[in-house]
N, C-alpha and C positions, 0 to 999 in steps of 0.2 A: 314350492308349487303353490299355484293361486288356489285359494280355498274360498274365494268370495267373488260373485259376479252380480251385476245389476243391470236391469233394463227398465226403459221408461215408455210409457204409452200416452198419448194424447188424442182428444178428440173421438173417443170410442164409447163414452158414456156406459161404462160397465158397472153392473150391480156388484159392488166389492164384496158384499156379504156372500152371495152366490159364488162369485170368483174364488174366494178363500175356502169355501166348502169344497169345491172342485179341486183345489189345490191339495187339501187334506185328503180327498179320495185318491189322488195320484199316489200319495205316500202310503195310504192304507192297503191299496192293490199291490204294493211292492213289500208288503209285510213289515212296515215300520209301525211303531206305537206312535200315535198322533195326538197331539194336544193343540187346539186352536183357541187363541185368546184376542179379545179386542184390547187394543192399547190406545193411548191418547192420540196417536197420529195415524191409526189405521188398524191392522190386523197382524198377529204373529202366530205362525205355524211352527211347532217343535216337533221333530221326528227323530227317533232312535230305535235300537235294537231290532234291525231288519235281518232276517236269516238270509236274505238274498244280496244284501249289501253290507259287507263286513267293514264298516267305517270305524276308526278310532275317533269316536266323539259322536256328536249329534248334529242333525241338519236344522238350520234356522231359515224360515223364510218370512220376510218382512214385507208387507204390502202397505204403502203409505201414500196418501194423497186423496184425491177426489175421483169420482167416476169418470171424469173426462180428462184427468191429468194424475197419473199414478206411477209409482215406481214399485218394481218387484226386486228384492235383494235375496240371493241365494247364497248361504254361507255354511261352511262346516266348521263348528266349533270343537276344536280338538281337546280331549279330556286329558290327555297325557302328553308329556314332553317327547319331542322326537329324539330318537337315539341315533339316527343315521349321520347326525352331525359329529359324533365322535368318530375318530378314525376306525378303520376295519380292523387294525391290530388290536386295539383296545376292546372292541366288541368280540373279537375272536377269543381273547382271553376270558371274558366273562360270559360266554354263550349268548352274545347279543344278536347273533345271526337271526335267531327266532324273532326278535324285536324288529329287526330291519325288515324281515320278511313280511311281518304284519303291517308295517307301514306301507310297503310296497302293495300289498293286497288292498289296503284302505285307499291308496292314492288311485289305484286302477278302478276301484268300485266308485270313487268320487267322480272320475272322468266319465264313467258309464252313466252314472246318475245325471250329471250335468247334460250329457248328450241326450237323454230321454226327457229331461225336465223342460229345457227351454222350448222345443217343439210343441210339447204338450201345453205349456203356457199360452204360446201363440195361438194354437187352436181354440183354447178356451176363451180367449179374447175375442176371437172371431165369432164364436158361438154366442157369446154374451153381449156383443156390441149393441147398444141401444136399449139395454134391459134396466138401467138404473131409472128409478122413479125421480120425477122433478120434486124438488123439496118444496114443502108447504110453508116456508117462512113468510111468504106474502099473504097467506090466506088468513081469514078472520075466524075466530072461534065462535 
């Protein structure tokens, strides 16, 4: 199962600070615990423990680039090893059906989350187009 997707935007001049705050709001409204940090290449949002999305792991969103050329990467960082790779016979012997069911629930929740996330991000990009302030690197103090 694909647990990482990435999209790129150019020529939108989006205030990335506001953009990542809105992405954090997306997860907060879905009952995730959210941590947002500035990283050398942009921003990272980490989200987990949602009561609505039973994921085995946590969600990482990385926003990298400049206001007019940036990439958003959404990925699920799994905390535990997948058990479904072991045969159903072995899992049946050791009560692994519960583990495989948790994986299936997590996979379904991940697909639902991705389906909600990307349209939301598209709308935020549209809302924030043209909001980045020009840099003052050429101005004199």
